[in-house]
C-alpha positions as CSV (number, residue, x, y, z in Angstrom):
1,M,0.0,0.0,0.0
2,I,2.8,2.4,0.9
3,R,4.6,1.6,-2.4
4,K,1.4,2.2,-4.4
5,S,0.9,5.6,-2.7
6,L,4.6,6.6,-3.2
7,F,4.3,5.3,-6.8
8,A,1.3,7.5,-7.4
9,F,3.1,10.5,-5.9
10,A,6.1,9.7,-8.1
11,I,3.9,9.6,-11.2
12,L,2.6,13.0,-10.3
13,L,6.1,14.2,-10.0
14,A,7.1,12.7,-13.4
15,V,4.1,14.2,-15.1
16,A,4.9,17.6,-13.7
17,S,8.6,17.3,-14.7
18,A,7.7,16.0,-18.2
19,A,5.3,18.9,-18.6
20,S,7.9,21.4,-17.6
21,A,10.7,20.0,-19.7
22,G,9.3,20.8,-23.1
23,Q,6.3,23.0,-22.7
24,P,6.0,26.4,-21.0
25,N,2.4,25.6,-20.1
26,M,2.5,23.1,-17.2
27,Q,-0.7,21.2,-16.5
28,V,-1.7,20.2,-13.0
29,S,-2.9,16.6,-13.3
30,M,-4.0,15.9,-9.8
31,S,-7.3,17.0,-8.3
32,K,-7.3,18.7,-4.9
33,A,-9.0,15.6,-3.3
34,D,-6.4,13.3,-4.7
35,F,-3.7,15.6,-3.5
36,E,-5.1,15.8,0.0
37,A,-5.3,12.0,0.2
38,A,-1.6,11.7,-1.0
39,R,-0.6,14.5,1.4
40,A,-2.3,12.9,4.4
41,H,-0.6,9.6,3.6
42,L,2.9,11.1,3.2
43,V,2.6,13.2,6.4
44,A,1.6,10.0,8.3
45,Q,4.6,8.1,6.7
46,L,7.1,10.8,7.8
47,D,7.1,9.5,11.4
48,T,7.6,5.8,10.4
49,D,10.8,3.9,10.0
50,R,10.6,4.3,6.3
51,F,11.6,7.9,6.6
52,S,13.6,7.6,9.7
53,E,16.6,9.2,8.0
54,I,14.8,12.5,7.5
55,N,15.7,15.0,10.2
56,A,13.3,17.4,11.9
57,N,14.2,20.4,9.6
58,D,13.6,18.3,6.4
59,K,10.3,17.0,7.8
60,T,9.3,20.6,8.4
61,A,10.4,21.6,4.8
62,V,8.4,18.7,3.3
63,I,5.2,19.7,5.3
64,A,5.7,23.4,4.3
65,A,6.1,22.4,0.7
66,L,2.9,20.3,0.9
67,D,1.1,23.3,2.4
68,R,2.3,25.6,-0.4
69,I,1.1,23.1,-3.0
70,A,-2.3,22.8,-1.2
71,G,-2.5,26.6,-1.4
72,H,-1.9,26.6,-5.1
73,L,-4.3,23.8,-5.7
74,S,-7.1,25.7,-3.9
75,K,-7.3,27.8,-7.1
76,S,-9.2,26.4,-10.1
77,P,-7.0,25.3,-13.0
78,D,-8.2,28.3,-14.9
79,Q,-7.1,30.7,-12.2
80,M,-3.6,29.2,-11.8
81,S,-0.8,31.3,-13.3
82,D,2.3,29.8,-14.9
83,Q,4.2,30.9,-11.7
84,D,1.8,28.8,-9.6
85,R,2.6,25.8,-11.8
86,V,6.3,26.5,-11.5
87,D,6.0,26.8,-7.7
88,I,4.1,23.5,-7.5
89,F,6.8,21.8,-9.6
90,N,9.6,23.2,-7.5
91,D,7.9,22.1,-4.3
92,Q,7.4,18.6,-5.7
93,E,11.0,18.4,-6.6
94,L,12.0,19.4,-3.1
95,I,9.7,16.8,-1.6
96,N,11.0,14.2,-4.0
97,E,14.6,15.0,-3.3
98,I,14.2,14.7,0.5
99,T,12.0,11.6,0.5
100,T,14.0,9.8,-2.1
101,H,17.2,10.3,-0.2
102,A,15.5,9.0,3.0
103,V,14.1,6.0,1.2
104,T,17.6,5.1,-0.2
105,N,19.2,5.3,3.2
106,S,16.3,3.4,4.8
107,R,16.1,0.5,2.4
108,L,17.2,-2.8,3.9
109,Y,20.3,-4.5,2.7
110,C,21.2,-8.1,3.8
111,E,24.5,-9.8,4.1
112,R,25.6,-13.3,5.1
113,E,28.1,-13.2,8.0
114,A,29.8,-15.8,10.0
115,P,30.5,-14.4,13.5
116,T,34.1,-14.7,14.6
117,G,34.9,-18.1,16.0
118,S,31.9,-19.7,14.3
119,H,31.2,-21.5,11.0
120,L,27.5,-20.9,11.2
121,V,26.4,-18.3,8.7
122,H,23.7,-15.8,9.7
123,V,21.8,-13.4,7.5
124,I,21.9,-9.9,8.9
125,C,19.5,-7.3,7.4
126,L,20.0,-3.6,8.3
127,S,19.2,-0.3,6.7
128,M,21.8,1.2,4.4
129,A,22.3,4.0,6.9
130,T,23.1,1.5,9.7
131,W,25.5,-0.3,7.4
132,M,27.3,2.9,6.6
133,E,27.4,3.9,10.3
134,R,28.9,0.5,11.2
135,E,31.5,0.9,8.5
136,Q,32.4,4.4,9.7
137,S,32.6,3.2,13.3
138,G,34.9,0.3,12.3
139,Q,37.2,2.6,10.3
140,T,37.3,5.1,13.2
141,S,38.1,2.3,15.7
142,M,40.9,0.9,13.4
143,R,42.4,4.4,13.0
144,S,42.3,5.0,16.7
145,F,43.8,1.6,17.4
146,A,46.6,2.1,14.8
147,H,47.4,5.6,16.1
148,K,47.5,4.4,19.7
149,N,49.7,1.5,18.9
150,N,52.1,3.5,16.7
151,A,52.6,6.0,19.6
152,S,53.2,3.3,22.3
153,F,55.4,1.0,20.2
154,S,57.5,3.6,18.4
155,G,60.7,1.8,19.4
156,A,59.4,-1.6,18.6
157,T,60.9,-1.6,15.1
158,T,64.5,-1.2,16.4
159,M,66.2,-4.4,17.4
160,N,68.9,-4.9,19.9
161,A,72.3,-3.9,18.5
162,E,73.6,-7.3,19.5
163,S,73.0,-10.1,17.0
164,P,72.1,-13.6,18.3
165,S,75.5,-14.9,17.0
166,S,77.5,-12.3,19.1
167,R,76.2,-13.5,22.4
């Protein structure tokens, strides 16, 4: 159901971008009632795990863009100016950019891993954001460990001047 709603919203965005690409007269293809249903669904989804990567400022920006679109759609299609259509398109692009990025980072990615000391393989599924966070954390730990060991074992590379044969 979520995918169908997002797909419908994406089609709306595609229609708007196709209309703006080649023609100066952009047509609004969604009724106000359809928009309100899509808006309500998207606002409800903003607080779910699907969009957990969106920070509070971006959520506010999405809701503000939806409010501006609703304001433009309150006019009849005959009363809409070209600027209204351009503003709707720009707000749709903003919403698409923010939500698409969140969906990319929130999508699940699975890997098969065998824990250290075990031959049993487990499937681990985490969001892309969590995988990237784990990778960053591991790299930071390795750099810290390497830096600490280089500082404490700086003389470890020099050997005794005596060779084993001279003893």
